[in-house]
C-alpha positions in Angstrom: 69.9 61.7 -52.2 71.3 63.6 -49.2 69.7 66.8 -50.5 66.4 65.0 -50.9 66.5 63.6 -47.4 67.2 67.1 -46.0 64.2 68.5 -47.9 61.7 65.9 -46.8 62.9 65.3 -43.2 60.7 68.0 -41.7 57.6 66.3 -42.9 58.3 62.7 -41.8 56.6 63.0 -38.4 53.4 64.6 -39.7 53.2 62.1 -42.6 53.5 59.3 -40.0 50.5 60.7 -38.2 48.6 61.0 -41.5 49.3 57.4 -42.5 48.3 56.3 -39.0 44.9 58.0 -39.2 44.2 56.2 -42.4 45.6 52.8 -41.4 45.1 52.6 -37.7 48.4 50.8 -37.3 51.7 52.4 -36.1 53.8 49.7 -37.7 52.0 49.9 -41.0 52.2 53.7 -41.0 56.0 53.5 -40.6 56.2 51.2 -43.6 54.0 53.5 -45.7 56.0 56.6 -44.8 59.1 54.7 -46.1 57.1 53.8 -49.2 56.1 57.4 -49.7 59.7 58.6 -49.5 60.8 56.0 -52.0 58.1 57.0 -54.4 58.9 60.7 -54.0 62.6 60.1 -54.5 61.9 58.2 -57.7 59.6 60.9 -59.0 61.4 64.0 -57.8 62.3 65.0 -61.3 58.6 65.4 -62.1 57.8 67.5 -59.0 56.7 71.0 -60.0 57.0 73.5 -57.2 54.7 76.0 -59.0 51.8 73.5 -58.9 52.0 72.4 -55.3 54.2 72.8 -52.3 56.6 69.9 -51.4 54.4 69.2 -48.3 51.2 68.9 -50.4 53.0 66.7 -53.0 54.2 64.4 -50.3 50.7 64.1 -48.7 49.3 63.2 -52.1 51.8 60.4 -52.5 51.3 59.2 -48.9 47.5 59.2 -49.3 47.6 57.2 -52.5 50.1 54.8 -51.0 47.9 54.2 -48.1 44.8 53.6 -50.3 46.8 51.0 -52.3 47.8 49.3 -49.0 44.2 49.3 -47.7 42.8 47.4 -50.7 41.4 44.1 -49.6 42.1 44.8 -45.9 39.6 44.6 -43.1 39.2 47.3 -40.6 41.4 47.5 -37.5 39.4 47.3 -34.3 39.3 47.4 -30.6 37.6 44.6 -28.6 34.5 46.7 -28.1 34.0 46.9 -31.8 34.1 43.1 -32.3 32.4 41.4 -29.3 29.9 42.1 -26.5 31.1 43.2 -23.1 32.2 40.5 -20.7 30.6 40.3 -17.2 32.9 37.8 -15.5 36.2 39.3 -14.3 37.6 35.8 -14.3 36.9 35.2 -18.0 39.8 33.6 -19.8 42.3 36.0 -21.4 43.0 34.4 -24.8 44.8 36.6 -27.3 43.6 36.6 -30.9 46.8 37.3 -32.7 45.2 36.9 -36.2 42.9 40.0 -35.6 44.3 43.3 -37.1 44.0 45.3 -33.9 44.1 49.1 -33.7 47.3 50.4 -32.3 48.2 53.5 -30.3 50.2 56.4 -31.6 52.9 58.3 -29.6 52.3 62.0 -29.3 54.4 64.7 -27.7 52.5 66.9 -25.1 55.0 69.7 -25.6 54.0 70.0 -29.3 50.9 72.1 -29.7 48.8 71.0 -32.7 46.0 72.7 -34.5 44.4 69.3 -35.2 44.6 68.1 -31.6 41.9 65.5 -31.1 42.1 64.1 -34.6 44.3 61.3 -33.3 42.1 60.2 -30.3 41.7 56.4 -30.2 37.9 56.5 -30.3 37.9 58.7 -33.4 40.6 56.6 -35.2 38.6 53.5 -34.3 35.4 55.0 -35.6 37.1 56.0 -38.9 37.9 52.3 -39.5 34.3 51.8 -40.3 34.6 54.1 -43.3 35.6 52.8 -46.8 39.2 53.8 -47.5 38.5 56.6 -49.9 35.9 58.2 -47.6 38.4 57.9 -44.8 41.0 59.7 -47.0 38.6 62.5 -47.9 37.6 63.0 -44.3 41.2 63.4 -43.2 42.2 65.6 -46.0 39.2 67.9 -45.7 38.4 67.9 -42.0 41.9 67.4 -40.5 44.2 69.0 -43.0 41.6 71.5 -44.1 42.3 71.0 -47.8 39.9 72.6 -50.4 37.7 70.1 -52.2 39.5 70.9 -55.5 42.9 69.9 -54.0 41.5 66.7 -52.6 40.0 65.9 -55.9 43.3 66.5 -57.6 45.1 64.2 -55.1 42.6 61.4 -55.5 42.1 61.8 -59.3 38.4 62.6 -58.9 36.0 65.6 -59.0 35.2 68.2 -56.3 31.6 67.0 -56.4 32.6 63.5 -55.7 34.8 64.7 -52.8 31.9 66.6 -51.3 29.6 63.7 -51.7 32.1 61.3 -50.0 32.7 63.8 -47.2 28.9 64.0 -46.5 28.7 60.2 -46.4 31.7 59.9 -44.1 30.4 62.4 -41.7 27.0 60.7 -41.6 28.6 57.4 -40.9 30.7 58.7 -38.1 27.6 60.3 -36.6 26.1 56.8 -36.3 29.2 55.5 -34.3 29.0 56.1 -30.6 31.5 58.9 -29.7 29.6 60.0 -26.6 32.7 60.1 -24.4 34.4 62.4 -26.9 31.6 64.9 -26.6 31.9 65.3 -22.8 33.3 68.7 -21.7 37.0 67.9 -21.1 38.8 68.9 -17.9 41.9 71.0 -18.0 45.3 69.5 -18.7 46.2 70.1 -15.1 43.1 68.2 -13.9 43.8 65.3 -16.3 47.4 65.1 -15.1 46.2 65.0 -11.4 43.8 62.2 -12.1 46.5 60.2 -13.9 49.0 60.8 -11.1 46.4 59.6 -8.6 45.8 56.5 -10.7 49.6 55.8 -10.8 49.9 56.1 -7.0 46.8 53.9 -6.4 48.0 51.2 -8.9 51.5 51.1 -7.6 50.1 50.8 -4.0 47.7 48.0 -5.2 44.9 50.2 -3.8 41.9 48.9 -5.7 39.5 51.0 -3.7 41.5 54.2 -4.3 41.8 53.4 -8.0 38.1 52.8 -8.3 37.3 56.2 -6.9 38.9 57.7 -10.0 36.7 55.9 -12.4 33.4 57.0 -14.1 30.4 54.8 -13.3 30.3 53.4 -16.9 34.0 53.1 -17.3 35.2 50.8 -20.2 38.3 48.6 -19.9 39.5 46.8 -23.0 42.7 44.9 -23.7 43.8 44.0 -27.2 45.0 41.5 -28.5 42.5 39.7 -26.2 38.9 40.1 -27.5 37.8 41.1 -24.0 36.3 44.2 -22.5 34.4 45.2 -19.4 31.9 48.0 -18.5 31.4 49.6 -15.1 33.4 50.2 -11.9 32.7 46.8 -10.3 33.9 44.9 -13.4 37.0 47.1 -13.7 37.8 46.6 -10.0 37.2 42.9 -10.2 39.6 42.5 -13.1 42.3 44.6 -11.4 42.0 42.5 -8.3 42.5 39.5 -10.5 45.6 41.1 -12.0 47.2 41.5 -8.6 46.3 38.0 -7.7 47.9 36.6 -10.8 51.0 38.9 -11.2 51.5 40.2 -7.6 51.1 43.7 -6.2 54.5 45.0 -7.2 54.1 47.4 -10.2 55.7 50.6 -11.5 54.0 52.9 -14.0 55.6 55.6 -16.2 53.4 58.4 -17.6 53.5 59.2 -21.3 51.1 60.3 -24.0 49.3 58.4 -26.8 46.8 59.7 -29.3 46.8 63.1 -27.6 45.6 61.3 -24.5 47.3 60.4 -21.2 48.9 57.0 -21.1 51.1 54.9 -18.9 53.6 52.2 -19.5 53.0 49.5 -16.8 55.8 47.3 -15.5 55.5 44.2 -13.2 58.2 42.9 -10.9 59.5 39.4 -11.9 61.5 36.8 -10.1 64.8 38.5 -11.0 63.7 41.5 -9.0 63.4 43.8 -12.0 60.3 45.4 -13.4 59.5 44.2 -16.9 57.3 45.8 -19.5 53.7 44.5 -19.3 51.3 46.8 -21.1 50.6 50.3 -22.4 47.4 51.8 -21.0 45.7 54.7 -22.8 43.1 56.7 -20.8 40.2 58.9 -21.7 39.6 61.4 -18.8 36.5 63.5 -18.5 34.9 65.6 -15.7 33.3 62.3 -14.5 36.7 60.6 -14.1 38.4 58.0 -16.2 35.8 56.8 -18.8 38.0 54.5 -20.9 41.2 52.5 -20.5 42.5 50.7 -23.6 45.3 48.4 -22.4 47.6 47.2 -25.1 49.5 44.0 -24.3 52.2 44.6 -26.9 55.7 45.2 -25.5 57.0 46.1 -28.9 55.1 49.4 -28.6 57.3 50.6 -25.7 60.2 51.6 -27.9 57.9 54.0 -29.9 57.1 55.8 -26.6 60.7 56.0 -25.5 59.9 53.6 -22.6 62.5 51.0 -21.5 61.6 47.3 -21.5 62.6 46.9 -17.9 63.3 49.0 -14.8 65.6 48.5 -11.8 
C-alpha cells in the first residue's frame, strides 16, 4: 500500500482539478479522488503499463467514478443561472442551503499550467449545463487533449460517438453567455494592481474609490443566497448596506481561485478579532472588475490556506 501511495501521490492534485471540472464542487471532488484511489488500489493487479500510463489509467477511473456520482444529480449553479437580477440593494439575504451551489477551486499562481483558464468560474458554471458524458468528453478532449480513440476507450464507446458528443458540447457552450471571458485580459501585473486597489478601498470603507475599479455592467452574486446584482450603482448600494450592517472594519487577504484573483474577507467582531466572512472571486478585464462571486461559506477558507480569524 505504501508503494502504491508513492506512485499515485504526484497525480492527486491534478485529479482533484479534473474531478472538480466535472462536478463543480470542491467537497465532492475530494471525495471522488479518494474513491478513485480506492478503486485503483483494488484493481492495481489488473493495471497494464504497456496499454496505458499510470496517469491515463487513473484519469479513466476518476472520470468514470465522477460519471457514476453525477447520475441523477442536478447541475451546480451560481445565482445568475437560477434567478433574475435583483434591483433593490436592500433585498432580503436569505440563503438557500438546499441548492447545490457551484464552489470555487484553490489554484496556485506560482504553478504555470498549460490548461490555464479551464478552471475559470464562468466556464465551470457553463459546463454544468452539459449532460455528464458530454462534459467528460469536453474535458478529456479539449482540456487534457486526449485523442478521440483514448476517450472512447475510457468511456467504453466509439471515436465517432466521442466526436459527436464533443460537437454537441461545444455547440451548447457557444449558447451560454461567456462574453466576459472573451475580453482581452490585462497582464498579471495590471490585475494584481486592480485587486490591491480594491483591497485598500474595501478596508478603508471607501465605496467611491471601490466603485471606480468596477466595469459599468459589473455583476455581483453571492451564493448560497439566490441573489445577484448588475451595474456599478447596485454594487455600490449593496456594499454600503454591508458597511451599515457589519461596520466599516474589515481586513482582506489576497489569494487565487479558479486561476482568478480572489480575497478572503474578514470582519471585526465584538471580541476585537477579525472573523472569516466570505471568499470573493474576481474577473478582471481591461474595463475593470466585471464579476465578483462572493461565497458565504467559511469552510472554504481552509482549502485556500486562510485562517478563520485574524488579530
